[in-house]
N, C-alpha and C positions, 0 to 999 in steps of 0.2 A: 849312450847317455839319454838320447831321446826315447829309446825303448824303456829305459828305467823310469823316466818321468811319466810316460804313458801308463806304465804298469802301476805306478804309485797313484796317479789320478784315478785310474779304473778301480783300484782297491779302495780308495777313499769314497768314490761314488757308490760302490757296493756297500761299504760300511754305513754310509749315510742312508742309503735306501733301506738297508736292514733295520737301522735305528727307526726310521720313519714307519716301516711296516710293523715293527714291534710296538711303537707308540700307538699306532692306529688300532692294532689288535687289543692292546690294553684298554684303550678308550671304548672300543665296542663291547668288551667284556664288562666294563663298568656300567655302560648304558644298559646292558642286559640285567645286571644286578639291580639297578634302580628303576627299571621299567615299570610304568603304570599303564593300566588298561582302563578304558572307559566302558562301562557296562550299561547299556540302555535298559532302564527299569520302567515300570508302569508310571512312576511319578517323576522321572527325570533321568539323570545319569549318576552312576556311582563310580568313583575312581578308586582302583585297588592296585596295590603293588602286586606284580605278577607272582612273586615268590610266596605270597600269602594264599594263593589258589592251590588247594590240595587236589581237587578233581572237578570235572564238569560232567554232569549227567544230562542227557537230553530226553525230552518227551515231545515228539512232534516238532512244532516250530518254536518251542520254548526250551530253555536250558536252565539248569540249576547249578550255580557256581557254589561249591562248598569251600569255605575258607578255613584256615588254620584256627581261627578264633571260635569255630563251631557255628558261625553264622552261615545261612544259605541265602543266596541272592537269585531271585527268579528274573531272567532276562528274556527279551524278545529277539533272540538270535538263535540260529541253528548251530549245531555242533560244528558243522563244516565252516561256518563263518567265524566262529571262535577260534577254531584250529588255524585258520588263515591269519587271523590277527595276532596269534601267538607264535607265528613262524619265527624260528631262530631261538625260541625259548625251550627249556627242558621239559617238553610235554610230548606224550605219545598217545595215539589213539589205539587203545587195546581192544576195543569192542565197538560195534556200531553206535552204541549209545554212551560210551565212556571215553573221556580224555583224562589222562592222569599226569600229574606233575611228577617227573622222575625223582625229584628230590624228596618226595613224600612217600615213596615206596619203602615199606619196612621189610617185606618178605615175598618171595615167589614160591608157591607150592605147586609141585608137579602133578598132584592128584587130578584125576578126571579131566585131563586136557590142560590144566593149569589155571591158577588164579593168583591174584595179588592180595596182600594184606597192606592196607594203606594206613598212614599215620593217624587218621581219624577213626581207626578200628573197623572200617568197612572192608568187605572182600569183593573183588571184582574179577569176573571171569575174563581170561585172555582168549579171544576168539582164535579158532584154529588157523584161519588164514592170516592172522596178524602175529601169531606166536613166533615164527621164524625171524621176522623183522625185530620184534621185541628182544629176542634172545641175542640177536646180532649186536644190538646196542650195548648190551652188558658184557659181551664176550671181548669187547675192545678195552675193557678196564683192566 
């Protein structure tokens, strides 16, 4: 009898723990969907929903954030700093100077080492040393 009660309590605790983990996971997913990022511009800060960022292109210590609306925002952050602030979001650095939103990739072309076609009609080369990691991301789908 005691063994049966212990078993039941353990089962309820596991179910409760699983429910909490599921809720926490759903909450984190929702936060990712609604996440905003503050972009430091020359005249202040611009707040943008992360899902609106198509790609980020760097030039020295400046970066150009290309948005789904067609707007480009020049910011005073390096690509590495932006990549760190987008940790956990669906972005991948495919080249030394390009970070792309995985949700905006339209096509991967194998020609000449490989390049991407992005939703804003641009093409971006996938660096040889980053190709394996990129392909691994999509092989899990």
